[in-house]
C-alpha positions in Angstrom: 133.6 67.9 141.7 136.7 68.3 139.2 139.2 67.5 142.3 137.6 64.0 142.8 139.4 62.8 139.8 139.2 59.2 139.9 136.9 58.9 143.1 133.8 57.0 142.2 130.3 58.3 143.3 126.9 56.1 143.4 123.9 57.8 142.9 121.0 55.7 144.5 118.1 58.0 143.2 117.4 60.4 140.3 116.9 63.4 142.4 121.0 63.0 143.7 121.9 62.9 140.1 119.9 65.9 139.2 121.5 67.6 142.1 125.1 66.4 140.9 124.6 68.4 137.6 123.3 71.3 139.3 119.6 70.8 137.9 116.5 71.4 139.9 114.6 68.2 141.3 112.8 66.1 138.5 108.8 66.2 138.3 108.8 62.5 139.2 111.3 60.9 141.8 111.5 57.5 139.6 112.1 59.1 136.1 113.4 62.1 134.3 114.1 63.7 131.0 117.1 66.3 131.0 117.2 68.2 127.9 120.8 69.7 127.6 120.7 72.2 124.9 121.6 76.0 123.9 119.4 77.4 126.5 120.2 74.7 129.0 123.9 74.0 128.6 125.9 71.2 129.8 127.7 72.3 133.2 131.3 70.4 133.1 131.8 72.0 136.5 129.6 69.9 138.5 129.7 66.6 136.2 131.1 63.6 138.6 134.2 61.8 137.0 133.0 58.3 137.5 129.4 57.5 138.8 127.5 54.3 139.3 123.9 54.4 138.9 121.0 52.6 140.3 118.7 53.2 137.4 118.7 53.0 133.8 120.5 55.9 131.3 119.4 56.5 127.8 121.5 59.2 126.1 120.6 60.6 122.7 123.3 62.6 121.5 121.7 65.6 119.2 125.1 68.1 118.6 128.4 66.5 118.8 131.2 68.0 120.5 133.4 66.1 122.9 134.3 62.3 124.0 132.5 59.9 126.5 135.0 58.7 129.1 134.4 54.5 129.6 136.8 53.1 132.1 139.9 54.5 131.3 139.4 54.7 127.7 138.0 57.7 125.4 135.4 57.5 122.7 134.3 60.0 120.3 130.4 59.7 119.9 128.8 61.3 116.8 125.8 63.3 116.4 123.0 61.1 116.5 124.2 58.6 118.2 122.8 56.8 121.3 124.2 55.2 124.6 122.8 52.7 127.2 123.3 52.1 130.7 121.8 49.4 133.3 121.8 50.0 137.0 125.4 49.3 138.6 127.3 50.1 135.7 130.4 51.9 135.9 130.8 54.8 133.6 132.8 58.1 133.5 131.3 61.9 131.8 134.2 63.6 131.3 134.9 65.5 128.2 131.8 66.7 127.7 131.1 70.7 127.2 128.5 73.6 126.9 128.4 72.8 123.1 127.1 69.0 124.1 123.3 68.9 123.2 121.6 66.2 124.3 118.7 64.1 125.7 118.9 62.2 129.3 116.3 59.7 129.8 116.6 58.2 133.4 114.2 55.5 134.7 114.5 53.8 138.1 113.8 50.3 137.7 110.5 50.7 140.4 109.0 53.0 137.7 108.4 50.0 135.4 107.3 47.5 138.2 103.9 45.9 137.4 104.4 46.4 133.7 105.8 43.4 131.3 108.7 45.8 130.2 110.1 45.5 133.8 111.7 42.1 132.8 111.6 42.7 129.1 114.1 45.6 129.7 116.4 43.1 131.1 116.7 41.1 127.7 117.6 44.0 125.1 121.8 43.3 125.4 122.5 46.9 124.3 122.5 47.9 127.5 125.9 45.8 128.3 127.4 47.1 125.4 130.5 49.4 126.0 130.5 53.1 125.0 132.7 52.2 121.8 129.7 50.3 120.7 127.4 53.2 120.7 124.3 52.7 118.2 124.7 55.4 115.2 121.3 56.4 113.8 120.1 57.4 110.0 118.7 61.0 109.6 115.3 59.0 109.1 115.8 57.2 112.3 117.0 60.0 114.5 113.7 61.9 113.4 111.8 58.7 114.8 113.7 59.0 118.2 113.6 62.7 118.3 109.9 62.5 118.3 109.7 59.9 121.0 111.9 62.2 123.2 110.0 65.4 122.5 106.6 63.3 123.3 108.2 62.1 126.4 109.3 65.8 127.3 106.1 67.2 127.1 104.4 64.4 129.3 107.1 64.9 131.8 106.8 68.8 131.8 103.1 68.6 132.3 101.3 67.8 136.0 102.1 64.1 136.9 98.8 62.2 137.4 97.8 58.4 137.4 98.2 58.0 134.1 101.8 59.6 133.9 103.3 55.7 134.4 101.1 54.1 131.8 101.7 56.8 129.4 105.4 57.0 129.7 106.1 53.3 129.9 104.4 52.7 126.6 106.9 55.2 125.0 109.9 53.7 126.7 108.7 50.4 125.0 108.3 52.0 121.8 111.8 53.5 121.8 113.4 50.3 123.0 111.7 48.1 120.4 112.9 51.2 117.4 116.1 50.9 119.0 116.3 46.7 118.9 115.5 47.2 115.1 118.3 50.0 114.4 121.0 47.8 116.1 119.8 45.0 113.9 120.3 47.4 110.9 123.6 48.7 111.9 125.2 45.3 112.2 123.7 44.5 108.6 125.2 48.1 107.1 128.7 47.1 109.0 128.9 43.8 107.5 132.1 44.5 106.1 133.5 45.5 109.4 131.9 43.0 111.1 133.2 40.1 108.8 136.9 41.2 109.6 135.9 40.8 113.5 134.6 37.3 112.3 137.8 36.6 110.5 139.8 38.0 113.7 137.5 36.1 116.3 138.3 32.5 114.1 142.2 33.8 114.4 142.3 33.9 118.0 140.9 30.6 118.3 142.8 29.2 116.2 146.1 30.4 117.9 144.5 29.7 121.6 144.2 25.8 120.4 147.0 25.3 118.2 149.5 26.7 120.6 148.2 24.8 123.6 146.9 27.8 125.6 143.7 25.7 126.3 146.2 23.2 128.1 147.5 25.6 130.5 144.7 28.2 130.5 141.4 26.2 130.4 138.6 26.4 127.9 138.6 29.8 125.7 135.6 32.1 127.5 133.4 34.6 125.9 135.2 37.3 128.3 138.7 36.3 127.0 137.5 36.6 123.3 135.8 40.1 123.8 138.7 41.4 125.5 140.9 40.5 122.6 138.8 41.9 120.4 138.0 45.4 122.6 134.3 44.4 122.4 131.9 44.0 125.3 130.7 40.5 125.4 127.1 41.3 124.4 128.0 43.1 121.5 130.3 40.2 120.4 127.3 37.8 120.7 124.8 39.6 118.8 127.1 40.7 116.1 128.2 37.0 115.7 124.2 35.9 115.9 123.6 38.1 113.2 126.0 37.1 111.0 126.2 33.5 111.3 123.5 32.8 113.4 125.1 31.8 116.6 126.1 33.7 119.6 130.1 33.6 121.1 129.8 30.8 123.4 128.1 28.8 120.4 131.0 30.0 118.2 133.4 28.8 120.9 131.7 25.5 121.0 131.6 24.8 117.4 135.5 25.4 117.0 136.3 23.1 120.0 134.1 19.8 118.4 136.2 21.0 114.9 139.3 20.6 116.5 138.3 17.7 118.6 137.6 16.1 115.4 141.1 16.7 113.8 142.6 15.2 117.0 140.2 12.0 116.8 141.2 11.5 113.4 144.6 12.5 112.9 146.5 11.8 116.3 146.6 8.5 118.4 145.7 10.5 121.7 143.2 9.3 123.9 139.6 10.6 124.5 141.0 12.2 127.9 144.1 13.6 126.2 142.4 15.4 123.7 140.1 16.6 126.4 142.6 18.1 128.7 144.5 19.4 125.7 141.7 21.6 124.8 141.2 23.1 128.1 138.6 20.3 129.8 139.3 19.7 133.4 137.2 16.5 133.1 137.2 14.0 129.9 133.4 13.4 130.5 132.5 16.8 130.5 134.4 17.2 126.8 132.4 14.0 125.8 129.1 14.8 126.9 129.7 18.4 124.8 130.7 16.5 121.8 127.8 13.9 121.9 125.2 16.8 122.3 126.9 18.4 119.3 127.4 15.4 117.1 124.8 13.0 118.2 127.5 10.4 118.6 130.4 9.6 121.4 134.2 10.8 120.5 135.1 7.1 120.3 132.0 6.3 118.1 133.4 9.4 115.9 136.9 7.9 115.7 135.8 4.6 114.8 133.8 5.7 112.0 136.8 6.7 110.3 139.2 3.6 111.2 
């Protein structure tokens, strides 16, 4: 398949994905756990260049040797790191090699039907993170994750029966709960880096408003910020929430209100002019947001300073 470079492949079923990697059919059609190791090396000749999956993919790297291609960029991954993909996300899988050892858990959404996890899994933001925002595990965290993968491996290698789904869903839920905890820890332990990102975020917004980009381009979006910072929108929001208790959209609104207050107190611009200068199409939308954040209207705020 190497001659199919830059060609998109969509896998509807887990069985199709197994076939692409030259693997036997999965024991269960809606869930599988693939373990690439010394005895079962990764076959790079069979791997697709780009693919879109109709199921969840959770990768746990146990031995580091290579890079992951995500879009047109490459990202180094570390031993003991984890990557998460939700259905219908585009990913590339080049630069793996036979020394790449990992567990790959594939879960079709239908496998979770009838369980609360079917909806809960959609709330985990890390399925929308980019590859460069992988979870990096401590030694203790690696052991906990590895124990869950080994348990699931044994469960799926045995006889599939009416209890398989219940047992596996419980293990998946436990794994995702740990991952949620570990990502929170990662935000805390990387505070120095994250504070630098916070400062860059503030500088980007200041430049956007002060140079009148908003007047010509409209309100700054979370997508705009995340692209400037080379982060996914979900990761940026979760990182800001861990630092200042606000997601990216709330932070943008806070900066908007701060800039609006400056203009209301230091210029003679009308409320409508200020609204347009800040990127609002309609001054009513600006007034509504301002009042929702300050409990008074822009004119009432201006009057309080006169």
